[in-house]
NUKE-510710 format. One line per field, with one value per residue: residue in three letters; y negated, x, z of N, C-alpha, C, O, CB in turn. Coordinates in Angstrom, 3 decimals. Glycine has a CB too. Example, Ala and Ser with C-alpha at 12.3 -4.5 7.8 and 13.67 -1.06 7.14 Angstrom:
<pts>
aa [ala;ser]
nyy [5.690;2.250]
nxx [13.190;12.850]
nzz [7.800;7.080]
cayy [4.500;1.060]
caxx [12.300;13.670]
cazz [7.800;7.140]
cyy [3.300;-0.030]
cxx [13.200;12.900]
czz [7.800;7.870]
oyy [3.319;-1.138]
oxx [14.236;13.409]
ozz [8.465;8.039]
cbyy [4.473;0.598]
cbxx [11.308;14.084]
cbzz [9.046;5.725]
</pts>
This chain:
<pts>
aa [unk;unk;unk;unk;unk;unk;unk;unk;unk;unk;unk;unk;unk;unk;unk;unk;unk;unk;unk;unk;unk;unk;unk;unk;unk;unk;unk;unk;unk;unk;unk;unk;unk;unk;unk;unk;unk;unk;unk;unk;unk;unk;unk;unk;unk;unk;unk;unk;unk;unk;unk;unk;unk;unk;unk;unk;unk;unk;unk;unk;unk;unk;unk;unk;unk;unk;unk;unk;unk;unk;unk;unk;unk;unk;unk;unk;unk;unk;unk;unk;unk;unk;unk]
nyy [-15.065;-16.105;-17.005;-14.753;-15.703;-14.456;-12.524;-13.763;-14.147;-11.666;-8.500;-5.844;-2.810;-1.917;0.113;0.564;-0.622;-4.095;-6.079;-8.572;-11.367;-9.791;-8.172;-6.910;-5.081;-2.749;-3.186;-2.061;-3.333;-4.189;-5.055;-6.584;-4.645;-2.270;-0.784;-2.092;-2.108;-4.134;-5.821;-6.753;-9.517;-10.831;-13.093;-12.028;-8.736;-6.099;-3.143;0.058;0.868;-1.261;-3.540;-6.189;-9.631;-11.295;-14.212;-15.745;-15.753;-14.710;-14.289;-11.993;-9.563;-9.802;-10.672;-12.801;-11.929;-11.744;-10.357;-8.861;-8.869;-7.882;-10.004;-9.157;-6.541;-6.555;-6.852;-4.460;-2.525;-3.654;-3.474;-5.059;-6.678;-4.714;-5.007]
nxx [2.545;0.780;-2.746;-5.107;-6.888;-8.505;-10.030;-11.984;-15.444;-15.995;-17.667;-17.962;-17.558;-17.614;-15.110;-14.113;-15.629;-15.996;-14.893;-15.703;-14.426;-12.688;-11.172;-10.064;-11.721;-11.804;-12.085;-13.345;-12.942;-14.382;-12.488;-10.471;-10.928;-10.924;-10.647;-9.715;-8.214;-8.593;-7.737;-10.408;-12.020;-14.583;-17.096;-18.972;-19.458;-19.552;-21.003;-19.502;-19.794;-21.375;-22.522;-20.610;-19.607;-16.833;-15.550;-13.344;-9.808;-7.115;-4.587;-1.771;-3.222;-5.580;-8.907;-11.791;-15.096;-18.681;-21.870;-23.739;-26.439;-27.505;-29.243;-30.506;-31.241;-33.752;-35.362;-35.216;-37.163;-39.363;-42.166;-43.755;-46.790;-49.127;-51.680]
nzz [-1.294;-4.134;-4.369;-5.897;-8.296;-10.197;-8.979;-7.501;-7.317;-8.229;-7.752;-5.325;-3.354;0.040;1.332;3.748;6.601;7.538;10.408;11.215;12.885;14.282;12.607;9.352;6.667;3.966;0.495;-2.614;-5.698;-8.806;-11.411;-13.976;-15.980;-14.603;-11.369;-8.197;-4.935;-1.998;1.062;3.078;4.370;6.483;7.774;9.497;10.895;8.498;7.147;6.146;2.719;2.036;-0.457;-1.751;-2.393;-3.645;-2.330;-1.893;-2.395;-0.458;-1.171;-1.476;-1.821;-0.299;0.540;1.011;1.772;1.217;2.115;-0.515;-2.748;-5.758;-7.863;-10.165;-9.662;-8.529;-10.716;-12.064;-11.599;-12.724;-14.743;-16.198;-17.368;-18.834;-19.642]
cayy [-14.758;-17.010;-16.391;-14.093;-16.357;-13.582;-11.662;-14.584;-13.988;-10.228;-7.711;-4.602;-1.997;-1.708;1.466;0.520;-1.751;-5.199;-6.244;-10.010;-11.986;-8.730;-7.538;-6.694;-3.766;-2.547;-3.287;-1.638;-4.377;-3.986;-6.205;-6.334;-3.424;-1.101;-1.035;-2.311;-2.296;-5.299;-6.043;-7.612;-10.254;-11.438;-13.853;-11.098;-7.336;-5.467;-1.677;0.811;1.086;-2.492;-4.298;-7.503;-10.595;-11.942;-15.632;-16.421;-14.921;-15.142;-13.888;-10.711;-8.536;-10.014;-11.520;-13.080;-11.415;-11.857;-9.327;-9.203;-8.158;-8.312;-10.476;-8.400;-5.284;-6.775;-6.743;-3.140;-1.772;-4.419;-2.899;-6.065;-6.452;-4.087;-5.206]
caxx [2.054;-0.318;-4.089;-5.486;-8.178;-9.300;-10.886;-13.095;-16.676;-16.212;-18.384;-17.322;-18.184;-16.687;-14.653;-13.977;-16.399;-15.280;-15.216;-15.818;-13.149;-11.858;-10.285;-10.568;-12.044;-11.210;-13.088;-13.022;-13.471;-14.303;-11.727;-9.483;-11.222;-10.768;-10.993;-8.556;-8.611;-8.092;-8.208;-11.598;-12.388;-15.911;-17.462;-19.673;-19.166;-20.323;-20.796;-18.971;-20.789;-22.094;-22.099;-20.096;-19.135;-15.586;-15.747;-12.067;-8.599;-6.119;-3.262;-1.264;-4.260;-6.574;-9.998;-12.970;-16.316;-19.992;-22.787;-24.260;-27.558;-27.588;-30.610;-31.092;-31.789;-35.182;-36.059;-35.035;-38.405;-40.467;-42.668;-44.522;-48.246;-49.458;-53.100]
cazz [-2.619;-4.548;-4.464;-7.145;-8.657;-11.042;-8.163;-6.955;-8.091;-8.554;-6.766;-4.927;-2.307;1.152;1.597;5.221;7.081;8.135;11.817;11.468;13.326;14.928;11.645;7.997;6.153;2.655;-0.545;-3.951;-6.565;-10.266;-11.946;-15.017;-16.717;-13.734;-9.973;-7.340;-3.522;-1.305;2.417;2.996;5.582;6.469;8.965;10.386;10.544;7.425;7.221;5.026;1.648;1.736;-1.631;-1.402;-3.397;-3.265;-2.375;-1.824;-2.368;0.521;-1.644;-0.973;-1.898;0.749;0.067;1.869;1.124;1.830;1.668;-1.847;-3.348;-7.156;-8.118;-11.271;-9.179;-8.299;-12.008;-12.667;-11.517;-13.303;-15.997;-16.924;-17.445;-20.131;-19.898]
cyy [-15.684;-16.274;-15.822;-14.624;-15.448;-12.742;-12.440;-14.476;-12.556;-9.570;-6.437;-3.903;-1.784;-0.224;1.651;-0.735;-2.847;-5.359;-7.715;-10.577;-10.968;-8.014;-7.226;-5.250;-3.623;-2.514;-2.776;-2.586;-3.963;-5.234;-5.730;-4.995;-2.131;-1.433;-1.158;-2.463;-3.511;-5.199;-7.030;-8.226;-10.806;-12.142;-12.955;-9.697;-6.852;-3.992;-1.104;1.029;-0.171;-3.109;-5.699;-8.325;-11.256;-13.442;-16.426;-15.387;-15.542;-14.874;-12.549;-9.631;-8.601;-10.986;-11.735;-12.618;-11.769;-10.727;-9.784;-8.327;-8.698;-8.740;-9.735;-7.062;-5.406;-6.617;-5.329;-2.276;-2.460;-3.832;-3.935;-5.743;-5.905;-4.311;-6.097]
cxx [0.895;-1.641;-4.326;-6.878;-9.092;-10.293;-12.082;-14.295;-16.938;-16.983;-17.638;-18.145;-17.171;-16.386;-14.480;-14.721;-15.530;-15.721;-15.312;-14.468;-12.206;-10.924;-10.919;-11.021;-11.318;-12.321;-12.519;-13.718;-13.329;-13.674;-10.756;-9.669;-11.072;-11.253;-9.701;-9.053;-7.902;-8.483;-9.339;-11.937;-13.784;-16.211;-18.161;-19.346;-20.106;-20.011;-20.107;-20.081;-21.556;-21.602;-21.709;-19.699;-17.878;-15.774;-14.444;-10.944;-7.669;-4.707;-2.903;-2.363;-5.245;-7.639;-11.026;-14.190;-17.548;-20.862;-23.485;-25.400;-27.705;-29.024;-31.272;-31.669;-33.291;-36.006;-36.049;-36.329;-39.584;-40.870;-43.456;-46.004;-48.592;-50.926;-53.362]
czz [-2.938;-4.610;-5.845;-7.539;-9.506;-10.250;-7.584;-7.876;-8.500;-7.418;-6.458;-3.858;-1.199;1.337;3.096;5.655;7.667;9.586;12.169;11.859;13.975;13.928;10.335;7.780;4.810;1.613;-1.863;-4.906;-7.998;-10.864;-13.000;-15.758;-15.901;-12.344;-9.164;-5.916;-2.934;0.165;2.347;4.365;5.424;7.771;9.985;9.979;9.433;7.396;5.950;4.026;1.287;0.432;-1.221;-2.617;-2.875;-3.446;-2.290;-1.815;-1.353;0.045;-1.043;-0.836;-0.746;0.238;1.165;1.089;1.911;1.328;0.379;-2.248;-4.764;-7.440;-9.250;-10.830;-8.918;-9.586;-12.576;-12.614;-12.156;-14.651;-16.807;-16.906;-18.822;-20.474;-21.085]
oyy [-16.004;-15.071;-16.336;-14.058;-15.646;-12.295;-11.832;-14.691;-12.256;-10.027;-6.000;-4.323;-1.503;0.591;2.740;-1.814;-2.580;-4.857;-8.088;-10.283;-11.273;-7.328;-7.263;-4.350;-4.310;-1.895;-3.025;-2.647;-3.442;-6.322;-4.602;-4.318;-1.033;-2.254;-0.440;-2.897;-3.859;-4.547;-8.034;-7.524;-11.218;-11.804;-13.105;-9.463;-7.158;-3.609;-1.696;1.344;-0.161;-3.199;-6.332;-7.799;-11.739;-13.911;-17.623;-14.284;-16.752;-15.180;-12.021;-8.893;-7.564;-11.985;-10.960;-12.881;-12.056;-10.192;-10.967;-7.109;-9.878;-7.936;-9.683;-6.492;-4.427;-6.291;-5.036;-1.418;-1.927;-3.706;-3.701;-4.663;-6.560;-3.839;-6.355]
oxx [0.104;-1.677;-3.816;-7.902;-10.307;-11.299;-13.087;-14.178;-17.991;-16.951;-16.785;-19.247;-16.002;-17.297;-14.674;-14.463;-14.465;-16.775;-15.033;-13.465;-11.033;-9.991;-12.141;-10.750;-10.327;-13.365;-11.358;-14.947;-12.286;-14.249;-10.267;-8.703;-11.093;-12.151;-8.730;-10.184;-6.784;-9.477;-9.251;-12.110;-14.150;-15.615;-17.964;-18.986;-21.298;-18.859;-20.135;-21.205;-22.321;-20.393;-22.405;-19.486;-17.872;-16.107;-14.422;-11.108;-7.447;-3.739;-3.631;-2.406;-5.700;-7.326;-11.119;-14.307;-17.486;-20.629;-23.782;-25.314;-28.006;-29.942;-32.501;-32.501;-34.021;-37.192;-36.816;-36.549;-40.693;-40.058;-43.781;-46.415;-48.372;-51.379;-54.519]
ozz [-2.050;-4.869;-6.840;-7.158;-9.533;-10.801;-7.216;-9.082;-9.062;-6.276;-7.231;-3.505;-1.464;1.482;3.636;5.120;8.224;9.976;13.308;11.210;14.191;14.345;10.190;8.575;4.561;1.821;-2.188;-4.932;-8.395;-10.827;-12.935;-16.107;-16.458;-12.160;-9.401;-5.698;-3.314;0.484;1.641;5.362;4.323;8.794;11.190;8.825;9.434;7.601;4.871;4.418;0.322;0.218;-0.427;-3.710;-1.742;-4.534;-2.574;-1.295;-1.367;0.741;-0.203;0.148;-0.262;-0.408;2.116;-0.107;3.106;0.245;0.217;-2.089;-4.937;-7.280;-9.302;-11.535;-9.079;-9.541;-13.494;-13.469;-12.143;-15.567;-17.971;-16.480;-19.841;-21.517;-21.421]
cbyy [-13.279;-17.642;-17.419;-12.506;-17.666;-12.683;-11.032;-16.087;-14.848;-9.477;-7.395;-4.863;-0.627;-2.297;1.761;0.501;-1.294;-6.498;-5.557;-10.296;-13.129;-7.678;-6.315;-7.059;-3.566;-1.240;-4.735;-0.163;-5.707;-3.705;-6.950;-6.378;-3.354;-0.631;0.101;-3.564;-1.027;-6.601;-6.547;-6.801;-11.394;-10.392;-15.036;-11.324;-6.421;-6.115;-0.971;2.153;2.159;-3.491;-4.338;-7.359;-11.664;-11.407;-16.034;-17.325;-14.814;-14.450;-14.946;-10.929;-7.176;-10.557;-10.904;-14.633;-9.906;-13.225;-9.002;-9.109;-8.334;-7.168;-11.947;-8.171;-4.844;-8.168;-7.684;-2.407;-1.492;-5.904;-1.673;-6.176;-7.772;-2.566;-5.781]
cbxx [1.630;-0.016;-5.186;-5.486;-7.902;-8.398;-10.065;-12.672;-16.627;-14.843;-19.785;-15.901;-18.692;-17.263;-13.334;-12.430;-17.385;-15.511;-14.173;-16.857;-13.430;-12.778;-9.747;-9.496;-13.606;-10.370;-13.579;-13.436;-12.768;-15.731;-10.964;-8.117;-10.334;-9.303;-11.907;-7.735;-8.285;-8.634;-7.076;-12.805;-11.384;-16.969;-18.367;-21.195;-19.298;-20.019;-22.161;-18.367;-21.769;-21.941;-23.209;-18.920;-20.228;-14.375;-16.655;-11.993;-7.913;-6.350;-2.194;-0.596;-3.629;-5.907;-10.664;-13.084;-16.241;-20.637;-23.824;-23.180;-28.889;-27.136;-30.608;-30.055;-31.064;-35.405;-35.432;-33.887;-38.720;-40.077;-43.557;-44.031;-49.043;-49.145;-53.761]
cbzz [-2.726;-5.919;-4.132;-6.988;-9.433;-11.833;-7.022;-6.791;-9.314;-8.790;-7.248;-4.423;-2.869;2.447;0.850;5.704;8.102;7.339;12.694;12.570;14.322;15.605;12.203;6.978;6.005;2.616;-0.688;-4.200;-6.324;-10.903;-10.819;-14.409;-17.906;-13.691;-9.404;-7.790;-2.679;-1.942;3.350;2.466;5.874;6.197;8.588;10.361;11.794;6.054;7.429;5.484;2.061;2.883;-2.693;-0.489;-3.725;-4.112;-1.276;-0.577;-3.789;1.845;-1.287;0.379;-1.935;2.053;-1.167;2.263;0.952;1.529;2.776;-2.881;-2.511;-8.136;-8.423;-12.342;-7.906;-7.710;-13.010;-11.952;-10.110;-13.461;-15.704;-18.358;-17.163;-20.103;-18.693]
</pts>
């Protein structure tokens, strides 16, 4: 099956942790106006619940992921200088 390019660049959350080269986990990805699950592969083990970014599609509902921290989350607590 051809790679699903629409999923590359999407974020998700691991439902099952990855095991690095020992095997995949499972990720729930926000895509196409909903959510879909994919087998998730990563270079290093990642725990269940970790936020991830899809960096490549392997086709047949399999993706490569990396751990992800949304850079905008750092701004959510910013109140600015009111002085």
